[in-house]
All heavy atoms as a GROMACS GRO file, in nm:
protein
  590
    1MET      N    1  -1.305   0.150   0.856
    1MET     CA    2  -1.198   0.219   0.925
    1MET      C    3  -1.065   0.187   0.858
    1MET      O    4  -1.040   0.074   0.817
    1MET     CB    5  -1.194   0.176   1.072
    1MET     CG    6  -1.097   0.254   1.152
    1MET     SD    7  -1.140   0.250   1.325
    1MET     CE    8  -1.004   0.160   1.389
    2ALA      N    9  -0.981   0.286   0.848
    2ALA     CA   10  -0.854   0.269   0.779
    2ALA      C   11  -0.744   0.225   0.876
    2ALA      O   12  -0.745   0.261   0.993
    2ALA     CB   13  -0.814   0.399   0.712
    3ILE      N   14  -0.652   0.148   0.824
    3ILE     CA   15  -0.536   0.102   0.899
    3ILE      C   16  -0.422   0.199   0.869
    3ILE      O   17  -0.390   0.224   0.753
    3ILE     CB   18  -0.497  -0.041   0.858
    3ILE    CG1   19  -0.611  -0.136   0.889
    3ILE    CG2   20  -0.368  -0.083   0.926
    3ILE    CD1   21  -0.596  -0.273   0.827
    4GLU      N   22  -0.361   0.254   0.974
    4GLU     CA   23  -0.249   0.346   0.955
    4GLU      C   24  -0.119   0.266   0.944
    4GLU      O   25  -0.092   0.179   1.026
    4GLU     CB   26  -0.241   0.445   1.070
    4GLU     CG   27  -0.360   0.538   1.074
    4GLU     CD   28  -0.347   0.649   1.175
    4GLU    OE1   29  -0.234   0.673   1.224
    4GLU    OE2   30  -0.449   0.711   1.204
    5VAL      N   31  -0.041   0.296   0.840
    5VAL     CA   32   0.085   0.228   0.815
    5VAL      C   33   0.196   0.330   0.827
    5VAL      O   34   0.204   0.424   0.747
    5VAL     CB   35   0.087   0.164   0.674
    5VAL    CG1   36   0.220   0.096   0.648
    5VAL    CG2   37  -0.029   0.066   0.658
    6SER      N   38   0.280   0.316   0.928
    6SER     CA   39   0.391   0.408   0.948
    6SER      C   40   0.514   0.358   0.873
    6SER      O   41   0.544   0.239   0.877
    6SER     CB   42   0.424   0.421   1.096
    6SER     OG   43   0.318   0.483   1.164
    7ILE      N   44   0.580   0.450   0.805
    7ILE     CA   45   0.703   0.415   0.734
    7ILE      C   46   0.816   0.503   0.784
    7ILE      O   47   0.793   0.616   0.825
    7ILE     CB   48   0.686   0.427   0.580
    7ILE    CG1   49   0.647   0.570   0.538
    7ILE    CG2   50   0.585   0.326   0.528
    7ILE    CD1   51   0.645   0.593   0.388
    8GLU      N   52   0.936   0.450   0.782
    8GLU     CA   53   1.054   0.524   0.826
    8GLU      C   54   1.134   0.578   0.708
    8GLU      O   55   1.227   0.654   0.726
    8GLU     CB   56   1.146   0.432   0.909
    8GLU     CG   57   1.080   0.377   1.035
    8GLU     CD   58   1.046   0.486   1.135
    8GLU    OE1   59   1.125   0.582   1.147
    8GLU    OE2   60   0.941   0.476   1.200
    9THR      N   61   1.096   0.537   0.588
    9THR     CA   62   1.164   0.581   0.466
    9THR      C   63   1.078   0.684   0.395
    9THR      O   64   0.961   0.702   0.432
    9THR     CB   65   1.187   0.458   0.374
    9THR    OG1   66   1.060   0.397   0.348
    9THR    CG2   67   1.281   0.357   0.439
   10PRO      N   68   1.129   0.751   0.294
   10PRO     CA   69   1.048   0.852   0.225
   10PRO      C   70   0.923   0.793   0.158
   10PRO      O   71   0.822   0.861   0.146
   10PRO     CB   72   1.142   0.910   0.120
   10PRO     CG   73   1.279   0.883   0.172
   10PRO     CD   74   1.269   0.754   0.248
   11TYR      N   75   0.931   0.667   0.115
   11TYR     CA   76   0.817   0.603   0.050
   11TYR      C   77   0.823   0.452   0.069
   11TYR      O   78   0.924   0.397   0.113
   11TYR     CB   79   0.813   0.636  -0.100
   11TYR     CG   80   0.930   0.580  -0.178
   11TYR    CD1   81   0.927   0.451  -0.230
   11TYR    CD2   82   1.044   0.657  -0.199
   11TYR    CE1   83   1.035   0.400  -0.300
   11TYR    CE2   84   1.152   0.607  -0.269
   11TYR     CZ   85   1.146   0.478  -0.319
   11TYR     OH   86   1.253   0.427  -0.388
   12ILE      N   87   0.712   0.386   0.036
   12ILE     CA   88   0.705   0.240   0.033
   12ILE      C   89   0.637   0.205  -0.099
   12ILE      O   90   0.554   0.284  -0.148
   12ILE     CB   91   0.626   0.185   0.154
   12ILE    CG1   92   0.628   0.032   0.159
   12ILE    CG2   93   0.483   0.236   0.154
   12ILE    CD1   94   0.568  -0.025   0.287
   13THR      N   95   0.672   0.092  -0.160
   13THR     CA   96   0.607   0.056  -0.285
   13THR      C   97   0.476  -0.015  -0.254
   13THR      O   98   0.456  -0.071  -0.146
   13THR     CB   99   0.695  -0.034  -0.373
   13THR    OG1  100   0.715  -0.159  -0.308
   13THR    CG2  101   0.828   0.033  -0.407
   14LEU      N  102   0.388  -0.015  -0.352
   14LEU     CA  103   0.259  -0.081  -0.337
   14LEU      C  104   0.277  -0.230  -0.307
   14LEU      O  105   0.210  -0.285  -0.220
   14LEU     CB  106   0.175  -0.059  -0.462
   14LEU     CG  107   0.034  -0.114  -0.462
   14LEU    CD1  108  -0.046  -0.066  -0.342
   14LEU    CD2  109  -0.037  -0.075  -0.592
   15GLY      N  110   0.371  -0.294  -0.376
   15GLY     CA  111   0.399  -0.436  -0.350
   15GLY      C  112   0.447  -0.461  -0.208
   15GLY      O  113   0.406  -0.557  -0.143
   16GLN      N  114   0.534  -0.374  -0.157
   16GLN     CA  115   0.583  -0.387  -0.020
   16GLN      C  116   0.470  -0.370   0.080
   16GLN      O  117   0.461  -0.443   0.179
   16GLN     CB  118   0.692  -0.283   0.009
   16GLN     CG  119   0.822  -0.308  -0.062
   16GLN     CD  120   0.918  -0.190  -0.045
   16GLN    OE1  121   0.876  -0.074  -0.039
   16GLN    NE2  122   1.047  -0.219  -0.039
   17LEU      N  123   0.382  -0.274   0.055
   17LEU     CA  124   0.268  -0.252   0.144
   17LEU      C  125   0.180  -0.376   0.152
   17LEU      O  126   0.142  -0.420   0.260
   17LEU     CB  127   0.185  -0.133   0.097
   17LEU     CG  128   0.054  -0.112   0.173
   17LEU    CD1  129   0.081  -0.058   0.312
   17LEU    CD2  130  -0.040  -0.023   0.097
   18LEU      N  131   0.148  -0.433   0.035
   18LEU     CA  132   0.062  -0.551   0.033
   18LEU      C  133   0.124  -0.667   0.110
   18LEU      O  134   0.054  -0.739   0.182
   18LEU     CB  135   0.033  -0.593  -0.112
   18LEU     CG  136  -0.049  -0.494  -0.194
   18LEU    CD1  137  -0.056  -0.540  -0.339
   18LEU    CD2  138  -0.187  -0.475  -0.136
   19LYS      N  139   0.255  -0.683   0.099
   19LYS     CA  140   0.324  -0.790   0.172
   19LYS      C  141   0.329  -0.761   0.321
   19LYS      O  142   0.297  -0.848   0.403
   19LYS     CB  143   0.464  -0.810   0.118
   19LYS     CG  144   0.535  -0.927   0.184
   19LYS     CD  145   0.668  -0.956   0.118
   19LYS     CE  146   0.732  -1.074   0.187
   19LYS     NZ  147   0.853  -1.042   0.255
   20GLU      N  148   0.367  -0.641   0.359
   20GLU     CA  149   0.380  -0.607   0.500
   20GLU      C  150   0.246  -0.613   0.574
   20GLU      O  151   0.242  -0.644   0.692
   20GLU     CB  152   0.443  -0.469   0.517
   20GLU     CG  153   0.591  -0.470   0.488
   20GLU     CD  154   0.658  -0.338   0.523
   20GLU    OE1  155   0.600  -0.258   0.599
   20GLU    OE2  156   0.769  -0.316   0.472
   21GLU      N  157   0.137  -0.586   0.504
   21GLU     CA  158   0.005  -0.589   0.567
   21GLU      C  159  -0.064  -0.724   0.549
   21GLU      O  160  -0.183  -0.738   0.574
   21GLU     CB  161  -0.082  -0.476   0.512
   21GLU     CG  162  -0.031  -0.339   0.551
   21GLU     CD  163  -0.020  -0.319   0.701
   21GLU    OE1  164  -0.113  -0.359   0.775
   21GLU    OE2  165   0.083  -0.264   0.746
   22SER      N  166   0.012  -0.825   0.504
   22SER     CA  167  -0.036  -0.963   0.489
   22SER      C  168  -0.154  -0.978   0.393
   22SER      O  169  -0.235  -1.069   0.409
   22SER     CB  170  -0.069  -1.023   0.625
   22SER     OG  171   0.044  -1.022   0.708
   23VAL      N  172  -0.162  -0.890   0.295
   23VAL     CA  173  -0.262  -0.906   0.190
   23VAL      C  174  -0.217  -1.017   0.097
   23VAL      O  175  -0.297  -1.097   0.049
   23VAL     CB  176  -0.284  -0.773   0.113
   23VAL    CG1  177  -0.379  -0.792  -0.004
   23VAL    CG2  178  -0.333  -0.665   0.208
   24ILE      N  179  -0.086  -1.024   0.074
   24ILE     CA  180  -0.024  -1.132  -0.003
   24ILE      C  181   0.085  -1.193   0.084
   24ILE      O  182   0.134  -1.130   0.177
   24ILE     CB  183   0.035  -1.080  -0.136
   24ILE    CG1  184   0.136  -0.968  -0.112
   24ILE    CG2  185  -0.074  -1.037  -0.231
   24ILE    CD1  186   0.210  -0.919  -0.236
   25ALA      N  187   0.120  -1.318   0.054
   25ALA     CA  188   0.219  -1.389   0.136
   25ALA      C  189   0.363  -1.355   0.098
   25ALA      O  190   0.450  -1.348   0.183
   25ALA     CB  191   0.196  -1.540   0.128
   26THR      N  192   0.388  -1.334  -0.032
   26THR     CA  193   0.523  -1.306  -0.079
   26THR      C  194   0.521  -1.190  -0.177
   26THR      O  195   0.417  -1.162  -0.239
   26THR     CB  196   0.586  -1.428  -0.151
   26THR    OG1  197   0.515  -1.450  -0.273
   26THR    CG2  198   0.582  -1.552  -0.064
   27GLY      N  199   0.634  -1.124  -0.191
   27GLY     CA  200   0.644  -1.014  -0.286
   27GLY      C  201   0.616  -1.057  -0.429
   27GLY      O  202   0.567  -0.980  -0.509
   28GLY      N  203   0.648  -1.181  -0.461
   28GLY     CA  204   0.626  -1.232  -0.595
   28GLY      C  205   0.479  -1.241  -0.633
   28GLY      O  206   0.445  -1.247  -0.751
   29GLN      N  207   0.390  -1.242  -0.536
   29GLN     CA  208   0.247  -1.249  -0.564
   29GLN      C  209   0.186  -1.114  -0.598
   29GLN      O  210   0.072  -1.106  -0.642
   29GLN     CB  211   0.172  -1.307  -0.443
   29GLN     CG  212   0.206  -1.452  -0.416
   29GLN     CD  213   0.137  -1.502  -0.290
   29GLN    OE1  214   0.108  -1.426  -0.199
   29GLN    NE2  215   0.113  -1.632  -0.286
   30ALA      N  216   0.261  -1.006  -0.579
   30ALA     CA  217   0.207  -0.871  -0.600
   30ALA      C  218   0.158  -0.851  -0.743
   30ALA      O  219   0.050  -0.797  -0.764
   30ALA     CB  220   0.311  -0.766  -0.563
   31LYS      N  221   0.237  -0.892  -0.840
   31LYS     CA  222   0.200  -0.871  -0.980
   31LYS      C  223   0.068  -0.940  -1.010
   31LYS      O  224  -0.022  -0.882  -1.069
   31LYS     CB  225   0.310  -0.922  -1.072
   31LYS     CG  226   0.286  -0.894  -1.217
   31LYS     CD  227   0.406  -0.936  -1.301
   31LYS     CE  228   0.387  -0.904  -1.446
   31LYS     NZ  229   0.502  -0.943  -1.526
   32TRP      N  230   0.055  -1.066  -0.968
   32TRP     CA  231  -0.069  -1.140  -0.990
   32TRP      C  232  -0.186  -1.074  -0.918
   32TRP      O  233  -0.293  -1.054  -0.976
   32TRP     CB  234  -0.053  -1.285  -0.941
   32TRP     CG  235  -0.183  -1.358  -0.938
   32TRP    CD1  236  -0.242  -1.422  -1.043
   32TRP    CD2  237  -0.271  -1.370  -0.828
   32TRP    NE1  238  -0.363  -1.473  -1.003
   32TRP    CE2  239  -0.383  -1.443  -0.870
   32TRP    CE3  240  -0.268  -1.327  -0.696
   32TRP    CZ2  241  -0.490  -1.473  -0.786
   32TRP    CZ3  242  -0.375  -1.358  -0.612
   32TRP    CH2  243  -0.484  -1.430  -0.658
   33TYR      N  244  -0.167  -1.039  -0.791
   33TYR     CA  245  -0.274  -0.980  -0.711
   33TYR      C  246  -0.325  -0.850  -0.775
   33TYR      O  247  -0.447  -0.830  -0.787
   33TYR     CB  248  -0.226  -0.952  -0.568
   33TYR     CG  249  -0.334  -0.895  -0.480
   33TYR    CD1  250  -0.423  -0.978  -0.413
   33TYR    CD2  251  -0.351  -0.758  -0.467
   33TYR    CE1  252  -0.525  -0.927  -0.335
   33TYR    CE2  253  -0.452  -0.705  -0.389
   33TYR     CZ  254  -0.539  -0.790  -0.323
   33TYR     OH  255  -0.639  -0.738  -0.245
   34LEU      N  256  -0.233  -0.765  -0.817
   34LEU     CA  257  -0.272  -0.638  -0.876
   34LEU      C  258  -0.337  -0.654  -1.012
   34LEU      O  259  -0.419  -0.571  -1.052
   34LEU     CB  260  -0.151  -0.544  -0.884
   34LEU     CG  261  -0.098  -0.499  -0.748
   34LEU    CD1  262   0.038  -0.433  -0.762
   34LEU    CD2  263  -0.196  -0.406  -0.679
   35HIS      N  264  -0.303  -0.761  -1.083
   35HIS     CA  265  -0.365  -0.788  -1.213
   35HIS      C  266  -0.508  -0.839  -1.195
   35HIS      O  267  -0.596  -0.808  -1.274
   35HIS     CB  268  -0.281  -0.889  -1.291
   35HIS     CG  269  -0.338  -0.923  -1.424
   35HIS    ND1  270  -0.336  -0.835  -1.530
   35HIS    CD2  271  -0.399  -1.036  -1.470
   35HIS    CE1  272  -0.394  -0.893  -1.635
   35HIS    NE2  273  -0.433  -1.013  -1.600
   36GLU      N  274  -0.531  -0.918  -1.089
   36GLU     CA  275  -0.660  -0.982  -1.066
   36GLU      C  276  -0.757  -0.900  -0.982
   36GLU      O  277  -0.876  -0.930  -0.979
   36GLU     CB  278  -0.639  -1.118  -0.998
   36GLU     CG  279  -0.561  -1.218  -1.081
   36GLU     CD  280  -0.638  -1.263  -1.204
   36GLU    OE1  281  -0.761  -1.280  -1.196
   36GLU    OE2  282  -0.573  -1.280  -1.309
   37ASN      N  283  -0.709  -0.798  -0.910
   37ASN     CA  284  -0.792  -0.721  -0.819
   37ASN      C  285  -0.776  -0.572  -0.846
   37ASN      O  286  -0.667  -0.526  -0.876
   37ASN     CB  287  -0.752  -0.749  -0.673
   37ASN     CG  288  -0.774  -0.893  -0.636
   37ASN    OD1  289  -0.885  -0.934  -0.608
   37ASN    ND2  290  -0.667  -0.971  -0.637
   38GLU      N  291  -0.887  -0.499  -0.830
   38GLU     CA  292  -0.878  -0.354  -0.847
   38GLU      C  293  -0.833  -0.291  -0.716
   38GLU      O  294  -0.903  -0.300  -0.615
   38GLU     CB  295  -1.011  -0.294  -0.890
   38GLU     CG  296  -0.999  -0.144  -0.913
   38GLU     CD  297  -1.125  -0.083  -0.967
   38GLU    OE1  298  -1.223  -0.071  -0.891
   38GLU    OE2  299  -1.125  -0.049  -1.087
   39VAL      N  300  -0.716  -0.232  -0.719
   39VAL     CA  301  -0.661  -0.163  -0.603
   39VAL      C  302  -0.662  -0.014  -0.636
   39VAL      O  303  -0.619   0.027  -0.744
   39VAL     CB  304  -0.517  -0.212  -0.573
   39VAL    CG1  305  -0.454  -0.130  -0.463
   39VAL    CG2  306  -0.520  -0.360  -0.535
   40LEU      N  307  -0.712   0.065  -0.543
   40LEU     CA  308  -0.719   0.210  -0.564
   40LEU      C  309  -0.613   0.280  -0.481
   40LEU      O  310  -0.598   0.251  -0.362
   40LEU     CB  311  -0.857   0.263  -0.524
   40LEU     CG  312  -0.977   0.202  -0.595
   40LEU    CD1  313  -1.106   0.262  -0.540
   40LEU    CD2  314  -0.969   0.222  -0.744
   41VAL      N  315  -0.541   0.369  -0.543
   41VAL     CA  316  -0.444   0.454  -0.473
   41VAL      C  317  -0.496   0.596  -0.490
   41VAL      O  318  -0.508   0.645  -0.603
   41VAL     CB  319  -0.302   0.440  -0.531
   41VAL    CG1  320  -0.207   0.536  -0.461
   41VAL    CG2  321  -0.253   0.297  -0.519
   42ASN      N  322  -0.533   0.658  -0.379
   42ASN     CA  323  -0.592   0.792  -0.382
   42ASN      C  324  -0.712   0.797  -0.476
   42ASN      O  325  -0.726   0.888  -0.556
   42ASN     CB  326  -0.488   0.898  -0.417
   42ASN     CG  327  -0.375   0.900  -0.318
   42ASN    OD1  328  -0.395   0.878  -0.199
   42ASN    ND2  329  -0.254   0.924  -0.365
   43GLN      N  330  -0.796   0.694  -0.468
   43GLN     CA  331  -0.921   0.679  -0.544
   43GLN      C  332  -0.902   0.659  -0.694
   43GLN      O  333  -0.995   0.672  -0.771
   43GLN     CB  334  -1.014   0.798  -0.517
   43GLN     CG  335  -1.051   0.810  -0.371
   43GLN     CD  336  -1.142   0.928  -0.344
   43GLN    OE1  337  -1.166   1.012  -0.428
   43GLN    NE2  338  -1.195   0.932  -0.222
   44GLU      N  339  -0.779   0.626  -0.735
   44GLU     CA  340  -0.750   0.598  -0.876
   44GLU      C  341  -0.700   0.454  -0.888
   44GLU      O  342  -0.613   0.413  -0.812
   44GLU     CB  343  -0.640   0.692  -0.928
   44GLU     CG  344  -0.673   0.839  -0.919
   44GLU     CD  345  -0.750   0.887  -1.041
   44GLU    OE1  346  -0.741   0.823  -1.147
   44GLU    OE2  347  -0.821   0.987  -1.026
   45PRO      N  348  -0.751   0.376  -0.984
   45PRO     CA  349  -0.701   0.239  -1.001
   45PRO      C  350  -0.552   0.240  -1.034
   45PRO      O  351  -0.506   0.324  -1.110
   45PRO     CB  352  -0.782   0.185  -1.120
   45PRO     CG  353  -0.897   0.277  -1.136
   45PRO     CD  354  -0.856   0.409  -1.080
   46ASP      N  355  -0.478   0.147  -0.974
   46ASP     CA  356  -0.334   0.136  -1.002
   46ASP      C  357  -0.294  -0.009  -0.988
   46ASP      O  358  -0.328  -0.075  -0.891
   46ASP     CB  359  -0.253   0.223  -0.906
   46ASP     CG  360  -0.117   0.259  -0.963
   46ASP    OD1  361  -0.057   0.173  -1.033
   46ASP    OD2  362  -0.070   0.370  -0.938
   47ASP      N  363  -0.222  -0.060  -1.087
   47ASP     CA  364  -0.179  -0.200  -1.084
   47ASP      C  365  -0.027  -0.214  -1.091
   47ASP      O  366   0.026  -0.318  -1.127
   47ASP     CB  367  -0.245  -0.280  -1.196
   47ASP     CG  368  -0.207  -0.231  -1.335
   47ASP    OD1  369  -0.132  -0.131  -1.346
   47ASP    OD2  370  -0.252  -0.293  -1.432
   48ARG      N  371   0.044  -0.108  -1.054
   48ARG     CA  372   0.191  -0.111  -1.058
   48ARG      C  373   0.245  -0.147  -0.920
   48ARG      O  374   0.232  -0.068  -0.826
   48ARG     CB  375   0.245   0.025  -1.101
   48ARG     CG  376   0.200   0.067  -1.240
   48ARG     CD  377   0.240   0.207  -1.271
   48ARG     NE  378   0.164   0.299  -1.183
   48ARG     CZ  379   0.200   0.424  -1.158
   48ARG    NH1  380   0.310   0.474  -1.209
   48ARG    NH2  381   0.126   0.501  -1.080
   49ARG      N  382   0.308  -0.263  -0.910
   49ARG     CA  383   0.361  -0.305  -0.780
   49ARG      C  384   0.473  -0.213  -0.732
   49ARG      O  385   0.498  -0.202  -0.613
   49ARG     CB  386   0.408  -0.449  -0.784
   49ARG     CG  387   0.525  -0.470  -0.877
   49ARG     CD  388   0.565  -0.614  -0.886
   49ARG     NE  389   0.671  -0.625  -0.985
   49ARG     CZ  390   0.710  -0.736  -1.036
   49ARG    NH1  391   0.656  -0.848  -0.997
   49ARG    NH2  392   0.805  -0.738  -1.126
   50GLY      N  393   0.538  -0.143  -0.822
   50GLY     CA  394   0.645  -0.050  -0.786
   50GLY      C  395   0.596   0.091  -0.760
   50GLY      O  396   0.677   0.181  -0.736
   51ARG      N  397   0.464   0.112  -0.762
   51ARG     CA  398   0.409   0.246  -0.736
   51ARG      C  399   0.457   0.295  -0.600
   51ARG      O  400   0.444   0.226  -0.499
   51ARG     CB  401   0.255   0.238  -0.738
   51ARG     CG  402   0.181   0.356  -0.676
   51ARG     CD  403   0.190   0.481  -0.762
   51ARG     NE  404   0.134   0.596  -0.696
   51ARG     CZ  405   0.012   0.645  -0.719
   51ARG    NH1  406  -0.067   0.586  -0.806
   51ARG    NH2  407  -0.028   0.752  -0.656
   52LYS      N  408   0.516   0.413  -0.597
   52LYS     CA  409   0.567   0.469  -0.472
   52LYS      C  410   0.452   0.533  -0.394
   52LYS      O  411   0.378   0.615  -0.449
   52LYS     CB  412   0.676   0.572  -0.501
   52LYS     CG  413   0.800   0.510  -0.560
   52LYS     CD  414   0.904   0.615  -0.593
   52LYS     CE  415   1.027   0.550  -0.655
   52LYS     NZ  416   1.126   0.650  -0.695
   53LEU      N  417   0.442   0.495  -0.269
   53LEU     CA  418   0.340   0.550  -0.181
   53LEU      C  419   0.408   0.639  -0.078
   53LEU      O  420   0.504   0.597  -0.014
   53LEU     CB  421   0.265   0.437  -0.111
   53LEU     CG  422   0.200   0.332  -0.202
   53LEU    CD1  423   0.149   0.216  -0.122
   53LEU    CD2  424   0.089   0.396  -0.285
   54TYR      N  425   0.358   0.759  -0.065
   54TYR     CA  426   0.416   0.858   0.026
   54TYR      C  427   0.319   0.887   0.140
   54TYR      O  428   0.199   0.858   0.128
   54TYR     CB  429   0.446   0.987  -0.052
   54TYR     CG  430   0.550   0.969  -0.160
   54TYR    CD1  431   0.514   0.940  -0.291
   54TYR    CD2  432   0.686   0.978  -0.130
   54TYR    CE1  433   0.610   0.922  -0.390
   54TYR    CE2  434   0.782   0.960  -0.228
   54TYR     CZ  435   0.743   0.933  -0.358
   54TYR     OH  436   0.838   0.915  -0.455
   55PRO      N  437   0.368   0.947   0.249
   55PRO     CA  438   0.277   0.984   0.358
   55PRO      C  439   0.159   1.066   0.305
   55PRO      O  440   0.176   1.155   0.222
   55PRO     CB  441   0.366   1.066   0.451
   55PRO     CG  442   0.503   1.006   0.431
   55PRO     CD  443   0.508   0.977   0.283
   56GLY      N  444   0.041   1.027   0.348
   56GLY     CA  445  -0.082   1.091   0.302
   56GLY      C  446  -0.156   1.012   0.197
   56GLY      O  447  -0.275   1.034   0.174
   57ASP      N  448  -0.088   0.918   0.130
   57ASP     CA  449  -0.154   0.836   0.030
   57ASP      C  450  -0.249   0.737   0.098
   57ASP      O  451  -0.223   0.690   0.209
   57ASP     CB  452  -0.052   0.758  -0.055
   57ASP     CG  453   0.020   0.845  -0.156
   57ASP    OD1  454  -0.029   0.956  -0.185
   57ASP    OD2  455   0.125   0.802  -0.206
   58ILE      N  456  -0.358   0.706   0.028
   58ILE     CA  457  -0.458   0.611   0.078
   58ILE      C  458  -0.473   0.499  -0.024
   58ILE      O  459  -0.492   0.525  -0.143
   58ILE     CB  460  -0.593   0.680   0.101
   58ILE    CG1  461  -0.577   0.792   0.205
   58ILE    CG2  462  -0.698   0.578   0.145
   58ILE    CD1  463  -0.700   0.879   0.221
   59VAL      N  464  -0.463   0.375   0.023
   59VAL     CA  465  -0.476   0.258  -0.062
   59VAL      C  466  -0.600   0.180  -0.019
   59VAL      O  467  -0.617   0.153   0.100
   59VAL     CB  468  -0.351   0.167  -0.051
   59VAL    CG1  469  -0.368   0.042  -0.136
   59VAL    CG2  470  -0.226   0.244  -0.092
   60ALA      N  471  -0.687   0.148  -0.115
   60ALA     CA  472  -0.807   0.069  -0.087
   60ALA      C  473  -0.799  -0.060  -0.167
   60ALA      O  474  -0.768  -0.058  -0.286
   60ALA     CB  475  -0.932   0.148  -0.125
   61ILE      N  476  -0.828  -0.172  -0.100
   61ILE     CA  477  -0.824  -0.302  -0.167
   61ILE      C  478  -0.963  -0.364  -0.161
   61ILE      O  479  -1.047  -0.323  -0.080
   61ILE     CB  480  -0.719  -0.396  -0.103
   61ILE    CG1  481  -0.751  -0.424   0.044
   61ILE    CG2  482  -0.579  -0.336  -0.118
   61ILE    CD1  483  -0.662  -0.530   0.105
   62PRO      N  484  -0.989  -0.466  -0.246
   62PRO     CA  485  -1.119  -0.532  -0.241
   62PRO      C  486  -1.147  -0.586  -0.101
   62PRO      O  487  -1.056  -0.628  -0.030
   62PRO     CB  488  -1.103  -0.648  -0.341
   62PRO     CG  489  -0.997  -0.602  -0.436
   62PRO     CD  490  -0.903  -0.520  -0.351
   63GLY      N  491  -1.271  -0.582  -0.062
   63GLY     CA  492  -1.309  -0.625   0.071
   63GLY      C  493  -1.326  -0.508   0.166
   63GLY      O  494  -1.363  -0.524   0.281
   64GLY      N  495  -1.294  -0.388   0.119
   64GLY     CA  496  -1.317  -0.269   0.198
   64GLY      C  497  -1.202  -0.223   0.285
   64GLY      O  498  -1.213  -0.121   0.352
   65GLU      N  499  -1.090  -0.296   0.286
   65GLU     CA  500  -0.976  -0.251   0.367
   65GLU      C  501  -0.912  -0.128   0.304
   65GLU      O  502  -0.898  -0.120   0.183
   65GLU     CB  503  -0.871  -0.361   0.381
   65GLU     CG  504  -0.906  -0.468   0.481
   65GLU     CD  505  -0.792  -0.564   0.500
   65GLU    OE1  506  -0.773  -0.648   0.411
   65GLU    OE2  507  -0.722  -0.553   0.602
   66ARG      N  508  -0.874  -0.034   0.392
   66ARG     CA  509  -0.805   0.087   0.348
   66ARG      C  510  -0.682   0.106   0.434
   66ARG      O  511  -0.684   0.081   0.554
   66ARG     CB  512  -0.896   0.209   0.361
   66ARG     CG  513  -1.009   0.208   0.263
   66ARG     CD  514  -1.109   0.321   0.283
   66ARG     NE  515  -1.065   0.426   0.371
   66ARG     CZ  516  -1.070   0.555   0.343
   66ARG    NH1  517  -1.115   0.595   0.228
   66ARG    NH2  518  -1.030   0.645   0.430
   67PHE      N  519  -0.576   0.154   0.370
   67PHE     CA  520  -0.449   0.179   0.439
   67PHE      C  521  -0.410   0.324   0.416
   67PHE      O  522  -0.414   0.371   0.302
   67PHE     CB  523  -0.339   0.087   0.387
   67PHE     CG  524  -0.373  -0.059   0.398
   67PHE    CD1  525  -0.425  -0.128   0.290
   67PHE    CD2  526  -0.352  -0.127   0.516
   67PHE    CE1  527  -0.458  -0.262   0.299
   67PHE    CE2  528  -0.384  -0.261   0.526
   67PHE     CZ  529  -0.437  -0.328   0.418
   68ILE      N  530  -0.372   0.395   0.523
   68ILE     CA  531  -0.324   0.532   0.513
   68ILE      C  532  -0.176   0.530   0.546
   68ILE      O  533  -0.136   0.479   0.652
   68ILE     CB  534  -0.400   0.624   0.610
   68ILE    CG1  535  -0.548   0.626   0.575
   68ILE    CG2  536  -0.340   0.766   0.603
   68ILE    CD1  537  -0.632   0.705   0.672
   69ILE      N  538  -0.095   0.586   0.457
   69ILE     CA  539   0.050   0.589   0.478
   69ILE      C  540   0.085   0.710   0.566
   69ILE      O  541   0.045   0.823   0.536
   69ILE     CB  542   0.125   0.598   0.343
   69ILE    CG1  543   0.076   0.491   0.245
   69ILE    CG2  544   0.276   0.589   0.366
   69ILE    CD1  545   0.089   0.349   0.294
   70ASN      N  546   0.158   0.684   0.674
   70ASN     CA  547   0.205   0.788   0.764
   70ASN      C  548   0.356   0.786   0.766
   70ASN      O  549   0.416   0.679   0.766
   70ASN     CB  550   0.154   0.765   0.906
   70ASN     CG  551   0.007   0.790   0.919
   70ASN    OD1  552  -0.048   0.876   0.853
   70ASN    ND2  553  -0.058   0.715   1.005
   71GLY      N  554   0.417   0.904   0.772
   71GLY     CA  555   0.562   0.912   0.782
   71GLY      C  556   0.605   0.878   0.923
   71GLY      O  557   0.527   0.887   1.019
   72GLY      N  558   0.730   0.836   0.936
   72GLY     CA  559   0.786   0.807   1.068
   72GLY      C  560   0.803   0.934   1.148
   72GLY      O  561   0.804   1.044   1.095
   73ASP      N  562   0.819   0.920   1.277
   73ASP     CA  563   0.839   1.034   1.367
   73ASP      C  564   0.983   1.081   1.351
   73ASP      O  565   1.075   1.012   1.390
   73ASP     CB  566   0.810   0.994   1.508
   73ASP     CG  567   0.817   1.112   1.607
   73ASP    OD1  568   0.840   1.225   1.563
   73ASP    OD2  569   0.802   1.086   1.725
   74THR      N  570   1.002   1.199   1.294
   74THR     CA  571   1.138   1.250   1.273
   74THR      C  572   1.178   1.353   1.378
   74THR      O  573   1.284   1.411   1.372
   74THR     CB  574   1.151   1.314   1.133
   74THR    OG1  575   1.052   1.417   1.121
   74THR    CG2  576   1.132   1.209   1.024
   75ALA      N  577   1.091   1.376   1.477
   75ALA     CA  578   1.124   1.473   1.582
   75ALA      C  579   1.238   1.420   1.668
   75ALA      O  580   1.247   1.301   1.696
   75ALA     CB  581   1.001   1.498   1.670
   76GLN      N  582   1.327   1.511   1.710
   76GLN     CA  583   1.442   1.468   1.791
   76GLN      C  584   1.438   1.531   1.926
   76GLN      O  585   1.395   1.634   1.950
   76GLN     CB  586   1.571   1.503   1.720
   76GLN     CG  587   1.585   1.426   1.592
   76GLN     CD  588   1.720   1.456   1.525
   76GLN    OE1  589   1.806   1.523   1.579
   76GLN    NE2  590   1.737   1.404   1.406
   0.00000   0.00000   0.00000
C-alpha cells in the first residue's frame, strides 16, 4: 500500500521527501542513501536528491514502501 504525501508547494525534492518520511534522519544523508539504494521515481531509477517530484509522481524505495505525491487543497 502506498503512503500519500501531501505538499503545499508546486514540488518537493527527492531528498526532502526521504527526510520528511523518516527514510533518512538528515538531509545530508540523501546523497549517500540514493547512491547505495535503488530508488524508483515513476518506475525509473533515479539517484538525484534534487529531483523535483510533482503531484502524481510515485516513489518506490527498497523494502517495498511507496509514496504518492499529492498536491495541497487549493480550493477556497
